[in-house]
C-alpha positions in Angstrom: -6.5 5.4 -34.1 -3.9 2.7 -34.4 -4.0 -0.5 -32.5 -0.9 0.5 -30.4 -2.5 3.8 -29.3 -5.9 2.0 -28.7 -4.2 -0.5 -26.3 -2.3 2.2 -24.6 -5.5 4.1 -23.9 -7.1 0.9 -22.6 -4.2 0.3 -20.3 -4.1 3.9 -19.0 -7.9 3.7 -18.3 -7.4 0.4 -16.4 -4.5 1.9 -14.4 -6.6 5.0 -13.4 -9.5 2.7 -12.4 -7.2 0.5 -10.3 -5.7 3.6 -8.5 -9.1 5.1 -7.8 -10.2 1.8 -6.1 -7.1 1.8 -3.9 -7.3 3.0 -0.3 -4.6 5.3 0.8 -2.8 3.8 3.8 -1.3 6.2 6.4 2.3 5.5 7.5 3.8 5.8 11.0 6.9 7.7 11.9 9.1 4.8 10.7 7.4 4.7 7.3 5.4 1.6 8.2 1.7 1.2 7.2 -0.8 1.9 10.0 -3.2 -0.9 9.9 -6.7 -0.6 11.4 -7.4 -2.7 14.4 -9.4 -5.9 13.9 -12.8 -5.1 15.4 -13.2 -8.9 16.3 -9.8 -9.0 18.0 -9.8 -9.8 21.7 -8.8 -6.8 23.8 -5.7 -7.4 25.9 -4.2 -5.4 28.8 -1.0 -5.6 26.8 -2.4 -2.8 24.5 -2.9 -0.4 27.5 -0.8 1.8 29.7 -0.9 0.8 33.4 -3.1 3.6 34.2 -5.5 2.5 31.5 -5.4 -1.0 32.9 -6.2 0.2 36.4 -9.1 2.3 34.9 -10.5 -0.8 33.2 -10.3 -2.8 36.5 -10.5 -0.7 39.6 -14.0 0.9 39.6 -15.8 -1.7 37.4 -14.5 -4.8 39.1 -11.8 -4.7 41.8 -13.4 -2.2 44.2 -16.8 -3.6 44.0 -15.3 -7.1 44.5 -13.6 -5.8 47.6 -16.6 -4.1 49.2 -19.1 -6.8 48.3 -17.2 -10.2 48.3 -15.0 -9.7 51.3 -14.0 -12.6 53.6 -15.2 -12.1 57.3 -12.5 -11.2 59.8 -13.9 -13.9 62.1 -13.1 -16.5 59.4 -9.5 -15.3 58.9 -9.0 -14.9 62.6 -10.0 -18.5 63.3 -7.5 -19.8 60.7 -4.8 -17.7 62.2 -5.5 -19.0 65.7 -5.5 -22.5 64.4 -2.2 -21.7 62.4 -3.7 -22.8 59.2 -2.5 -20.2 56.9 1.0 -21.4 56.1 1.4 -20.4 52.5 1.1 -16.8 51.3 -2.5 -15.7 50.7 -4.2 -12.4 50.1 -7.9 -11.5 51.0 -10.3 -8.8 50.9 -11.7 -8.5 54.5 -13.9 -6.2 56.6 -12.4 -4.9 59.8 -14.2 -3.2 62.6 -12.0 -1.8 65.3 -10.6 1.0 67.3 -7.9 3.5 66.0 -5.1 3.4 68.5 -2.7 5.7 66.7 -2.2 7.5 63.3 1.4 7.9 62.4 1.8 9.9 59.1 5.2 10.5 57.6 6.0 12.4 54.4 6.0 9.2 52.3 4.8 6.4 54.5 2.1 6.2 57.3 0.4 3.7 59.5 -2.9 3.5 61.2 -2.8 1.1 64.1 -6.2 -0.6 64.4 -7.2 -2.8 67.2 -9.7 -5.6 66.2 -10.7 -7.6 69.1 -7.4 -8.8 70.6 -5.5 -8.3 67.3 -3.6 -5.3 66.2 -3.3 -4.6 62.5 -1.2 -1.9 60.9 -3.0 -0.4 57.9 -0.7 1.2 55.4 -1.4 4.8 54.2 0.6 7.3 52.5 2.3 7.8 49.1 4.2 4.5 49.3 2.6 1.3 50.0 4.5 -2.0 50.0 3.3 -5.4 48.8 0.7 -6.6 46.3 -2.2 -7.3 48.6 -4.9 -5.7 46.4 -3.7 -7.2 43.2 -3.3 -10.7 44.7 -6.6 -10.6 46.5 -8.6 -10.0 43.3 -9.8 -12.7 41.0 -9.8 -10.3 38.1 -6.1 -9.6 38.0 -4.3 -12.3 36.1 -0.7 -12.6 35.1 -1.4 -13.8 31.6 -3.1 -10.5 30.8 0.0 -8.5 31.2 3.1 -8.2 29.0 5.6 -9.4 31.6 6.4 -9.7 35.4 7.4 -6.1 35.5 4.1 -4.7 34.4 2.3 -7.2 36.6 4.2 -5.9 39.6 3.7 -2.2 38.6 -0.1 -2.5 38.5 -0.1 -2.8 42.3 1.2 0.7 42.5 -1.8 1.9 40.4 -4.2 0.1 42.7 -2.6 1.3 45.8 -2.7 4.9 44.7 -6.4 4.6 44.0 -7.0 3.0 47.4 -5.4 6.0 49.1 -7.7 8.3 47.1 -10.6 6.3 48.5 -9.7 6.4 52.2 -9.1 10.1 52.3 -6.6 11.7 54.8 -6.5 10.2 58.3 -5.1 12.5 61.1 -4.7 12.5 64.8 -8.4 13.2 65.3 -9.1 9.6 64.4 -7.4 8.2 67.4 -9.9 6.3 69.7 -12.6 6.4 67.1 -14.4 3.3 66.0 -14.0 2.6 62.2 -15.1 0.1 59.6 -12.5 -0.9 57.0 -12.6 -2.8 53.8 -8.9 -3.8 53.4 -6.8 -6.1 51.4 -4.5 -8.2 53.6 -1.7 -10.6 52.9 -1.0 -13.4 55.3 2.0 -15.5 55.3 3.2 -18.0 57.9 0.1 -17.2 60.0 1.2 -13.5 60.2 -0.4 -10.5 58.6 2.4 -9.1 56.4 0.6 -6.3 54.6 -2.7 -4.5 55.0 -4.0 -1.9 52.7 -7.3 0.0 53.4 -9.5 0.5 50.5 -12.5 2.0 52.2 -12.7 3.5 55.7 -16.0 4.6 57.4 -15.6 6.5 60.6 -18.1 5.6 63.4 -17.8 1.9 62.6 -20.9 1.9 60.4 
């Protein structure tokens, strides 16, 4: 065998060994390589859909926080009476009161609840306004989201889950005593939004 053919054979063998050692990389629809995720990378909500973010937060964190770490109504009421809540703030609170009316529309609905000498409108239905649940929770941080739009949209996911938790109130609830875990937003000493997250009939 000539030296030329010898070196050609050696080169061919080296090339085959190199190709055998290479890992085939899959390509996406645009022809770009799909790189495996770094197992040590920090998981960010930016990588999830809004529904997946809510799954990560609602049952493991937000709902237990609301039902276990709520502020007492007496504490909030005393601040309201003293006109101390000037800036907009949101809280998880437990309310015990009497249902005065249940007004359900096709999209929006209101349960009027009398708590002591205070009347509170609890929002129920398909459309809930405000960000009370999101803003009351210590686990929902703006920096975990891609932008202001997604941060705003997560409230809809939380509100939808809240409505699933409270069930379907109707006129038979009127005059009943109920116990409610709710997220409320207070601004200028006025309750602007109240969203029930758990309702127990009978006031237990």
